[in-house]
C-alpha positions in Angstrom: 35.7 0.3 69.3 38.2 2.8 68.0 39.2 6.2 69.4 39.8 8.8 66.7 40.9 12.5 66.5 39.1 15.7 67.3 36.9 17.7 65.0 38.0 20.8 63.2 34.9 22.9 62.6 32.6 24.8 65.1 29.3 26.6 64.4 29.1 30.4 65.0 27.2 31.8 67.9 24.6 33.1 65.5 24.0 29.7 64.0 23.6 28.1 67.5 21.1 30.7 68.4 19.2 30.0 65.1 18.4 26.5 66.2 17.2 27.6 69.6 13.6 28.6 70.3 11.5 29.5 73.3 7.9 28.9 72.0 6.1 26.2 70.0 5.9 28.4 67.0 9.7 28.3 66.7 10.1 24.6 66.5 9.5 24.2 62.8 11.7 27.1 61.7 14.5 26.0 64.0 14.3 22.4 62.7 14.6 23.7 59.1 17.7 25.7 60.1 19.2 22.6 61.8 18.5 20.5 58.7 20.1 23.1 56.4 23.1 23.7 58.7 23.9 20.0 58.9 23.6 19.6 55.1 25.9 22.6 54.6 28.4 21.4 57.2 28.8 17.8 56.1 26.2 16.9 53.6 24.3 14.5 55.9 20.6 14.1 56.6 19.3 14.7 60.1 17.1 12.4 62.3 16.3 13.6 65.8 14.4 12.3 68.8 13.9 14.0 72.1 13.4 10.6 73.9 14.8 7.3 72.7 12.4 5.5 75.0 9.2 7.0 73.5 7.4 6.4 70.2 6.0 9.9 70.3 7.7 11.8 67.5 8.9 15.4 67.8 6.3 17.8 66.3 6.2 21.4 65.3 3.8 23.9 66.8 1.0 22.8 64.5 1.4 19.1 65.3 3.3 18.1 62.1 5.9 15.3 62.6 9.3 16.9 62.1 10.9 13.6 60.9 8.7 13.5 57.8 7.7 17.1 57.2 11.0 18.8 57.8 13.8 16.2 57.9 12.4 14.3 54.9 11.9 10.7 56.1 8.6 10.1 54.2 9.0 6.6 52.6 7.4 3.7 54.3 10.7 2.0 55.1 12.3 5.2 56.5 9.6 6.1 59.0 11.8 5.0 61.9 9.7 6.6 64.6 6.8 4.3 63.8 8.9 1.1 64.5 7.9 0.0 68.1 10.9 -2.3 68.7 13.4 0.4 67.8 14.0 1.6 71.4 14.6 -2.0 72.5 16.6 -3.5 69.6 18.5 -0.7 67.9 22.3 -0.8 68.7 22.3 3.0 68.3 19.8 3.4 71.1 21.7 1.0 73.3 24.9 3.0 72.7 23.2 6.3 73.6 22.4 4.9 77.0 26.1 4.3 77.8 27.8 7.1 75.9 27.4 10.8 76.3 29.8 12.1 73.6 29.4 12.0 69.8 30.3 8.7 68.1 29.9 7.1 64.7 29.0 3.6 64.0 28.4 0.9 61.4 28.2 -2.9 61.4 31.8 -3.1 62.4 31.6 -1.2 65.7 31.3 2.1 67.5 34.0 4.7 66.9 34.7 7.3 69.5 37.4 9.8 70.6 38.0 8.0 73.9 37.5 4.3 74.5 34.3 3.2 76.1 34.3 -0.5 77.1 30.5 -0.4 77.5 30.2 0.0 73.8 32.2 -3.0 73.1 29.6 -5.4 74.4 26.7 -4.1 72.3 25.3 -6.7 69.9 25.9 -5.6 66.3 24.3 -8.5 64.5 22.0 -7.4 61.7 23.1 -3.8 62.3 21.6 -2.4 59.1 18.2 -3.9 59.9 18.1 -3.1 63.6 19.6 0.4 63.3 17.7 1.2 60.0 20.8 2.6 58.5 24.2 1.4 57.3 26.1 4.0 59.3 25.4 7.1 61.4 27.1 9.8 63.3 25.2 10.0 66.6 25.0 12.7 69.3 23.5 11.3 72.6 21.7 14.1 74.5 21.3 13.3 78.2 18.5 15.4 79.7 16.9 16.0 83.1 15.0 13.2 84.8 17.0 10.5 83.1 15.6 11.3 79.6 17.9 10.6 76.7 17.5 12.2 73.3 19.6 11.5 70.2 20.4 13.1 66.9 21.6 10.8 64.1 23.3 12.1 61.0 23.0 9.9 57.9 24.5 9.8 54.4 22.0 10.5 51.6 23.5 7.4 50.0 21.8 4.4 51.8 24.7 2.1 51.2 27.4 4.4 52.6 28.9 2.8 55.6 32.0 4.9 56.4 31.4 8.3 58.0 34.8 8.7 59.6 35.8 11.8 57.6 32.6 13.6 58.4 32.9 12.6 62.0 36.5 13.8 62.3 35.6 17.2 60.7 32.1 17.9 62.1 31.2 15.9 65.2 31.7 18.7 67.6 29.7 21.1 65.5 26.9 18.6 65.1 26.8 18.0 68.8 26.5 21.7 69.7 23.7 22.2 67.2 21.8 19.1 68.0 21.9 19.7 71.8 20.8 23.3 71.4 17.8 22.2 69.3 16.7 19.2 71.4 17.2 21.0 74.7 15.0 23.9 73.5 12.4 21.4 72.3 12.3 19.6 75.7 11.9 22.9 77.6 9.2 24.2 75.3 7.2 21.0 75.4 7.9 19.7 78.9 5.1 19.2 81.4 5.6 20.9 84.7 7.0 18.8 87.5 6.2 20.9 90.6 8.8 20.9 93.4 11.3 18.5 91.9 13.9 21.2 91.1 14.2 22.2 94.7 14.6 18.7 96.3 17.6 18.2 98.4 18.6 14.9 100.0 21.0 14.5 102.9 24.3 12.6 102.5 22.9 9.8 104.7 19.7 9.6 102.6 21.7 9.3 99.4 24.0 6.7 100.9 21.1 4.5 102.1 19.4 4.8 98.7 22.5 3.9 96.8 22.9 0.7 98.7 19.2 0.0 98.5 19.5 0.4 94.7 22.3 -2.2 94.8 19.8 -4.6 96.3 20.9 -4.4 100.0 18.3 -4.8 102.8 18.0 -2.3 105.6 19.9 -4.6 107.9 22.7 -5.0 105.3 22.9 -1.3 104.7 23.1 -0.7 108.5 26.1 -3.1 108.7 27.8 -1.4 105.8 27.3 2.2 107.1 27.5 1.4 110.8 23.9 2.4 111.5 21.0 0.8 113.2 18.4 -0.9 110.9 15.8 1.5 112.2 18.0 4.5 111.3 18.4 3.2 107.8 14.7 2.9 107.5 14.2 6.4 108.8 16.6 7.9 106.2 14.9 6.0 103.3 11.4 7.0 104.5 12.6 10.6 104.8 13.9 10.6 101.2 10.6 9.0 100.1 8.6 11.9 101.7 10.9 14.5 100.0 10.5 12.8 96.6 6.7 12.3 97.0 7.2 8.6 96.4 4.7 5.9 97.3 7.1 3.1 98.0 10.8 2.1 98.2 11.1 1.3 94.5 9.6 4.6 93.4 11.9 6.4 95.8 14.9 4.9 94.2 13.6 5.5 90.7 12.9 9.2 91.4 16.3 9.7 93.1 18.0 8.1 90.1 16.1 10.4 87.7 17.4 13.4 89.6 20.9 12.2 89.6 21.3 11.4 93.3 22.3 7.8 92.9 25.0 7.8 90.2 26.6 4.6 89.1 26.3 1.7 91.5 29.6 -0.3 91.5 
């Protein structure tokens, strides 16, 4: 992994606003503006997903798939959203789970502004086949409830494998535009999750859940935190009620989605 310099171009406020929308009917026009802005900015193609873990493609207000109808991925070999193993096997998807800032990548590695050792261990064998591209500039988009979106920017030349110049000049601009578009899409299409936005856990509840997520039993958590085992159980049950969870595992899952648990060392 190599750290490289900062970008030099930023989009105007008007352009950022142009890729935002607040109703389903605005999805298609905003996608077209994103596509055209990226092409004008750096001459790259745009591929976007609102959820790297889902096979459901992004669609406009009429149900048309954005990837094919607007971003132009129509050939049988380029319909990446129809490849079921992509979320599990693509090195680009793996990288989006451990990196939050724009990066570019090819078969030789991931290239970032600041070093990220978590990228160094990602398997790059058969990169072209598994990533379905020779190279890409990628903007990970970390969203509420643990959802991860991603925007990939690809050369019109399938064999091009060096996007370092485009990354150095346009990565920040691409990130701003991609995040504005995907965040708008998620808000417009999201299903309601009543009550989750107002949940508040206590410090003790969070501490107990963090150690539970690390695999500790109630007795072990009690020893670590200087609490009785019954007190640990009380805090975890209290968190479970607040999160409307049916068991310990779901309690930890929901707490992690809401960002309470953070990274377990």
